[in-house]
N, C-alpha and C positions, 0 to 999 in steps of 0.2 A: 537702650533709651537713656537720655540724659534727664536729670531732674534739676530744676532750678527753684530755689527758695528765694522769695522777695519779701522782705519785711519793711513796711513803711512805718518809720517811727516819727516822733515829733520833730526831730532835728535832722536825722539822716535816713536815707533809704538804703538798706543793705541787701546784698545779693550773694548767694552761694550757688555754684554749679557742681553737681555731682555727676561724674562720668560713670554710667551704669556698668561699663565693662571693667575699668580699672579700679573703680571705687575711690578715685582721687577727687579732691576738692579744689576749686579756685574761687576767689572772692572779689567783690567790687563794692564800692560805696560812693554815693552821690548825695548832695544836700536834698532834703525833702522839699517839695513844693506845696506848702500848706493850702494855697488857693485852689489847687487842682492836684491831688495826690496821684492821679493817673499819669500826669506829666512826669513825675519822679519815677514812676514805674517804667514808663517808656524810656526815660533817660538812662536808667541803670541797665536795661536790656541792651541799649545801644553800646554800652561800655564793653560788653562781652562779644558783640558781633556774631561771628560764625557759631559760637557755642550755643546760640539761641535758635539755630535753624535745625531742620529735620524733625525727627520724632522727639518731642520734648514734653515732659510733664512739669507744669509750673504750679508751685504751691505758694499761695500768697497769704501773708499775715497783715491784717488791716485794722485800723482804728476808726473806720468810717462810722460804724454803729455806735461805738463808745462815745466818740466826740459828739455825735448828733444828740445822744441822750443827755450828756453832761452840759452841752450848750443849749439844750432844749430847742434844737433847730431841726424839726422834723415835719411830718405830714399833718394836715388838718384832718382830725379824726372825729368819728361819732361811735357810740357804743349802743348796742341793743342788749338789754338785760331783762331778767325775770322781774315781773312786777314786785315792787317792794325792796329792790336791791339797787336803786338808782344812786344812793350815796355811799356805796361800798368803798369807792376809792378814798373818800375822806375818812370813813370810819375805820377801815383797815382791821387791825387786831386790837384797837382801843388802847394802845400802849405807846409811850413816847420812845423815840428812837434817835440814835446818832447824837449829833451835837445838842439836841434839845432835851437830853435826859435830865440834866441838872440846871438848865438855863430857863429861868422863869419868863424871859422875854423872847424866847425862841418862837419863830413863826414857821410852821410847816410849809414847804413849797406847794404851790398850787398843783393840782393834778394835771397831767398832760392833756386830758379831755375835760373841758368845762361842763358844768352840770346842764347847761342849756343844750348840749349836744349828746346827752345820754337819754335814751328812750326805753320805756318799759313795755314789754309785750306780755300778754296774758297767757301764762302756761306754768306748769309746775311738775317736776319729776321728784320722786322720792329717792332716798339714798341708795336703794337697790336698783334704780333705773326704771322702775315702773312709773306709769303715768298717773299722776294725781289730778292734774288739770290739763286737758288737751289744749294744744296750741290753737288759740282763737283766730279764725280767719279775718274777722272784722278788725281785731286788735292788730294783727300783722299788716293788714292793708293800711291802717292808720299810721303805723310806725313807718312804713315805706314812704308814705306821703310826707311825713315829717322829715325823714332823712333827705328826701329830694329837696325840701326847702332849705336844709342846712348846708347842702352842697359840699359834702366831705370828699376827701381824696381816698380815705381808707375807713372802712366800717369794721369794728370788732364786735363779734357776736359771742357773748358769754352768758350762758344759761345755767341755772342751778343743777348740779349733779350730771352735767353733760358728759363727764368722764366715764360714767356708767352706761349712758345711752345718749349718743350724739344725734339721734334722729331729729329732735326739735331744732338743734343748731343747723343741721343740714337743710331743713325745710325753710328756716329763716334765710339762710344763705341763698337758696335758689330764688326765693321771692325777691330779695334785694337785687340779685343779679338781673332778674327780669325787669325790675323797675328802674334800676340805675346801672345799665350795662357797662359803663366805663369805670365804675368804682372798684377798688381792690377790697377784698373781703378776707378777714382773718377770723377763724373760729377757734375758740379757746381749747376745745377738745383735740384739735389738730396740733396745737402748739404744746399743750401740757395735758396729757390724758390721765391726770391724777387729781385726787380730791384736795380740798382747801380752795374755796372759791375765790378768796381775795388774792392769793398768790397766783392762781391760774389767770384771773383777770389782769393783774398787774403785768404778768409776763406777756400775755397776749397784746396788751396795750403797747408795751415797749416794742414788741415785734412789729406791730402795725405802724408805730411812730417812725421807725427807721426804714420801713419797707421800700417806699419809693426812692429814697436816697441810695440805698444799697443796690436796688435794681438798676438805677441809672449809672452808678459807678461801675458795677460789674459789666453792664452793657458797653461802656466805653472801653473797658479792658478787653472785652471780647473782640472789639474792633481792632485791637492791636495784635491779636493772635494770627499766626500764619498757618499754612497747611502743616498738619502733623503736631501742632501744639495744642495741649489740653490744659484748661485752667481749673485749679482746685483752690479752696479757701481753707485756712486753718480754723478749726473750731475751738471753743473754749475748753472742751473736754480732753484736749490733748491729741485728737485725731484730726484728719482733714475730711473735707466733703466736696462734692462737685460744686461748681459755681452756680448751677441751677438750684441746688438745695440751699446754698447760702443766700441766694436771692429770695427764696421763699421763707426761710427761717433766719433772718439776719440777727435775731437776738442770740443765736448760738455762737456769734462771733465776737461777743463783748470782750473776751480775753484772748483774741486771736493772736496778737503779737507776742505777749508774755508767755503764752503756752508754747510757742516755738522755742523759747529759751529753756524752759524746763525739759522739753524733748532733747535739746542739745546736751543738757547736763546728764540726762539718762544715757545718752549715746556715749559720751566721753568717759563718764565714771564707770559705766559698764565695761568698757574696754580696759580701763586701768584697774579694775578690781575694787572699786570703792562703792560700798553699798549704802552708806549713810552720809548725806551731804545736804547743805543748805545753799540754794542758788541765790545769787545776788547780782541782778541784771540792772546795772546803772547806765542809763542812756543820757540823752541831753535834756529830757523833760521830767522823767520820773525814774524811780527804782522799783523793781518787782522782785519780791523774795518768796521762796517756797521751800518747804522742808520735805525731803525725800528720805524715806526709811526703807531699808532692804530693797533698794532699787525700784520702789513702787511710789509713784507720785500720788499724793492724797487728792481725792476728788470729793467735792461737796455737791449736794443735790440742790442747794438753794443759797443764794447770795443776795446782794443788793447793789444797785447802782443809782446814784443820785437820790438816795433815800427810798427807793422803790424796790420791792422784792422781785427777784428774778429766779424763778423755780425751774432751772435747767442744770444739767450736770456740767460742772466746771472744775478745772484744776484749782486746788486750794492755793491761790496766789494773793499775797498782800502787797498792795501798791501804795507808795508814799510819794508825795510831790517833792522829791529831792533828786535832781539830776545835774549834769554839767552846766545846763543853762539856767538853773534856778537862781533867782535874783535875790541879792542881799539887800535888806532895807532896815530902817530904824522905826520901831513902833512908837506910839504916842507917849509911852512912859520912858523912852530913851533906850530900851533894850534892843539888841541886835537880833534880827530875824532872818530866816532863809526860806524862800519859796512860800507857798506852792507856785506862785507866779513864775513863769519861765520865759526866757527870751526866745525859746524855740529855734526854728530855722531862720525865721525872718522877724526882727533884724538879727537875731542871734546874739551871743556874747559880744562885748565891746571889741574884743580882739579879732573878731571875724571881719571887721571893717565894713559892715553893712548898715551902719547907722545906730547900732546899739550903744547906749551910754551908761547903763546901769552895770554895777559889778556883779558878776556871776561866779559860780564855783570854778568854772573853767578859767576865768580871768585871774582868780586868786591863785590857782595852781601855776599859771604862767608867770605871774609876778614872783612867786616863790621858787622859780627855777625848775619846777617838776615837769613842766612841759617846755618844749622847744618851739621857737617860731617857725622852723623850717621843715619839720618832719611829719606833720599831720597829713594823713592819707598818702604816705610815702613821698612827701614833699610837694604834692600837687596843691595843697592848701596852705597858705602862709598866714601866720598869726601876727597881730600887731601888739607888741609888748607895751609900746607907748600908750596905746588906747586903753589897755588894761590898767596901766599905772594911773592914767587920768581918771578912770572910773573909781579906782581905789582912793584917790585923793578926794573925789567928791563924797564918797562914803565917809571918809575920815572927817571931813568938815561937818557932815550931818551928825555923825555919831559923837563928835567932839572927843576923839581918841587920837593920841599923838604918835603911837607906835604903829606904823603902817604894816610891818611884817606880822606883828601879833594880830592886827585886825584881820589881815588876809587869812592867817592861820585860824583865827576864830571863826571865820565864815566856813572854812572847810570842816572844822570841828562840829559846827552846828549841823551841817549836812550829814556828817557821819553819825551824829547822835540821832537824827531822824531815821536813818537806815537801821541803826542798832535797835531802836524802839520797834520798828516794823518786824525785825527778826524775833525780838522777844515776844511779840504778840502771837507768833505762830509756833513758838517753842516753850519758853519759860511759862507763859500764861496758860499753856495747855499741859503743864506737868512734864515737859520734855527738857532735859538738860542739853543745851547746844554744844557744850565743851567737847564731847567726844566726836562731834560731827566735823566734816571737812567743809570749809567755806569755798564754794565754787563761784569765783568772781568772773563776771563777763560784762559785756557791753563796752562801749567806748571808754567809759569812766570808771567801771568797776575795779580793774586792776590798780588804778591810781589810789584808791582808798581801801583796798582789801585788807592790808595789815592793820590799819587803824580800826576797822570794823571788827576784825578778828580779836585784836587785843582787848577791845572793850567788852567782848563777850566771853573772853577766856578761851577762845578757840586756838588750838596750837597748830593746825594744819590748814594750808591754803592751796588750792589748785587753780591755776589760770590756764585755760585750754589754748590750743593753737587757734588763731583767728578769733580772739575774744570779742572784738568789735562786730563780728559777723555771725556770732554763735546762734542767735535766734534764727537767722536765715538758714544756717546749717541744720538746725533742728527741724525746720520746715521740710527740708529735703528728705528727712527720715520719718515724716509723719505718716503713719498708717491711715488708711481710710477707716473711719469709725462711725458706727451708728449706735445710738442709745434707744432702747425701747423700754417702756414701763407700763404697768397696769396696777390699779389699786386692788389690794387683797386684804382689806381690813378685817382681821379676825384674830382670836386668841391662838397662840402657837401650840396646837395640838397635832397629834399624828394625822387625824382626819383632815384638818385644815392644811397641813403640809402637803398632803396628796393633791389637794385642789390647787395649792400654790405651784406645785411642780408642773401640773397640767398647764397652768398659765405661762410658766417659764418656757415650757416646751413650745407653746404656740408662739411666743415672742422670739424664741431662738429660730424657729422656722422662718419668720419674717426677716430676721437678720440675715440668714443664709441666702434667702431668695434675693434680697437687696444686693448683697455682695456678689453673688453670681451674676446678677444683671450688670454689675460694674466690671465684669471680666475676670473675677478672681476664681481660680480653681479651688476645689475643696481643701487641698493641701495648704493653701495660703489663707484659709479662713480660720479664725479663732473666735470662739464664743465663750463668754463668761457669764455666770449666773450670780445674782445677788438678791438679798431681801432686806428691805428697810424694816427695822424692829425698834420697839420701845417698851418701857414699862407702862402698863395701862394708867392713863391719867396724865402722861407727859405730852407735851406739845411738839417735841422734836424727836427725830429718830437717828439711829446709827445704821449705816449700810454694812451688812454682813455678807462676805463672799460665801458661796455654798456650792455643793455639787449636787446635781439632780439625782444621783444614785442614793442620796441620803433619804431614808424612809422613816427615821426616828426623830421626832421633834426634839428629843433631849439633846441630840448632838448639835442641832442648830441653836438651841437655848444656851448650851455651854459656850459656843463660839461668841454669841452675843454678850454674855456676861463677862467673858474674858476681855472682849473689846471694850466693854463699858468700864471695867475696872482699870484698864490701861489708860483710858481717857479721863476718868473722873476720880480714880483712886479708891473706889469702893463699889460694891454692888448691893442691890436691894433684895433682902431675903424675903421670901413669901409673897412677892408681888407678881401679879399676872403679867405675862409677857405677850405682846401682840406683834403680829406681822402687819405691816401697813401697805407696802408696795413690793411688787416683784419687778426686778430689773434684769435686763439682758444687754450686754455690750457685745456687738459684733464687729470684729476687726479684720480688715483685709491687709495682710502684711506686705509691705513694699521693700524694695532694696535699700540697703544701708550704706552710708559712706564707709570707706575702709580706713580704720585707725589701727593699723597693725604695728606691733613693736618693731624696732629696728632703726638703723641710721636714717636720718633725714637729709636729703641732698640740699646743700646750700649754694647760693651764688658766691661770687668772690667776696671775701670778708671785708667789712668796713673797718676803718681805724676806730679804736676806742677814743672818744673825746672826753673832755672834762669841762665842767662848768659849775658855778656856784649854785647850791641847792639848800634850801632852808629846812632844817630838821629840828624838832624839839626845842625851839627857842633860840637857835643859833644857825649861822651859815656854815656849811661845809664848802670851803673855797674850791677844792679840786675833786668834786664828786664824779666818779667814773660813769660814763653813759655808754651802754652797749646796745648794739643792734641784735634783736632776739635771735635771728637765724644764725648768728655767729657764735652763739653760746655752745660750748662743748658739753656732751652728756656727762662726762666723767670729771668735770671741774666745778665744784661748788663756788658760788659767788656770794661773798659776805657783804652785807650792807655797811655803810651807805652806798647805794648804787641806783641807777635808773636803767630800765630796759625798755627800748622803744621798738615799735613795729608798725606795720601799715595802718591798723585801725585802732591802736590803743597804746598806752604807756603804763608800765608797771613800776611802782615805787618800792624799793627795798630799804627800809630805814635801818639805822644802826641797831645791832642786836638781833637781826634776822638774817637768815641764810637762804639762798635760792639755789636750786638745782634743776636740771632738765631730766625728766623721766624718759623711759624708753619710747613713749608714745608722743614725745615732743611737748608735753605739758610742762609748765613751770610749777614747781612745788616749793612752797615757802614754809619755813618753820623757824621757831626761835633758835638762836645760836648762843651757846655758852651759858 
């Protein structure tokens, strides 16, 4: 079987084809079609022709759900809630968040569902799931009538303590289905079977908001499938899921594309023997960074999007609005800024010749000689240097700055600074020194700026994989099928409570195995992991602790929690009661991997080394050597200044840095001299 990974980004749609027999990879890239991403999906499939026929597993990374939430372009919704909780979306946790923390004029964004479309039903469960107030039939009938009058596309049902007992939510769901047969219904216990009603409600609302859009999009993609082709979607947790599951739970795809990049990093670094690295995936619109320790990607159980909590397992990825298409502009105080606005795919940077006039990071690199007009996408896409120069001249006039080269270099430096800041947030600010880590640079623009980012962080080692511009798509081909299951087990961590928690874990593990067997995985290809969320009593947030079900002594689990807590926060609390909050199981169906074996890599006929002027550190290098990546020999180090070009990316090697090709075909950069 062949596996195809298709990652639809803001600027380009990337593809990678994995041959299941040989383990070899081939790649393709086309411009994204923002008005209809399904068109770009179809375009890139046509690029590979016969490789997409026969028995093929297609894994897709998509930003449909993410963009719908950020642009607030989703379904018309209504909510059914327990009486007394109508204003929960506004009240939240009664704390200021994000940009409003120190801004006295900050105005919180309006909820996705206005108060007029939130309806209260008479019912009440207690924290143990027992019924305090039965679901009132008259109240439910009234709510159904009110829903009919509001004409929603999606109804979210979120009742208090439904994570313990979902019976009332199911009864409400059936009543709504009978009264409004065409309406889509989301129950919070189905999306997040865990306690904390605000986070559960917010996640269910996000899921419902993007549900019709994701269903429609995946339906269009399903129409593109031929006999033998099966469609999967990358999930935020680092695994993939069937298209049917993604259509039902689109909130699980918020980090769909970036998760593929982290998977690709694990794949490449695992083969090369690198255990600790920081991924830096710089595309046309944004940059995604993630820290991997001991070849284990960090997973968080809660994040936020658009200021709204999202309580679902996700890879710990930090995204910043700095990409090749990020636009340079001058603020009201005269200071130079970069992003987060992006030229995207349409019109794109000025040099794309599609009507863009603002200077972008890509234009700045072209003006400074770091990019060539003729080599993008292997020569299939030409860049217009004159258009970039005109955009730079326009910025020069606005900024009132007379040195064009320094201005262009300043634009790049600002973009680098934003990426460095994003990496500091996931390393230095969490007590992790990034200097011993390897910077894993990918994306079309990542290798262009890798050395500048590493130098600012004090990182001495850089790895640039083969096909860096398609690495997220390659990571998709290696995405295992993954299911996350969770249940609340709120109790002090004692031997007796641990026995009960293990019983819950065993039940969840059984569900995971059943689901994976239904997907066609044999027992030998199924892996099940057990975890427990833990905290000191009185704390509002937890740490997820891996555990083995053969542990019968709570002291062992407590020891693991305190060791993890000390690594994260630098201390542990003596004498405090430790609680278990949730039991978690991850079920994984292991799929085939691309083959990245050491050894010589076959090259086509070598290209001549060319030379052109390139701007480095405030001066022009008149005769900077430009190499084609496939022509680099394994045993011949390349000292900067130099440029290395390839199909989907360009690597800059400044003075003082040395590049070599490792046995797996990766570019390894380090300081020289």
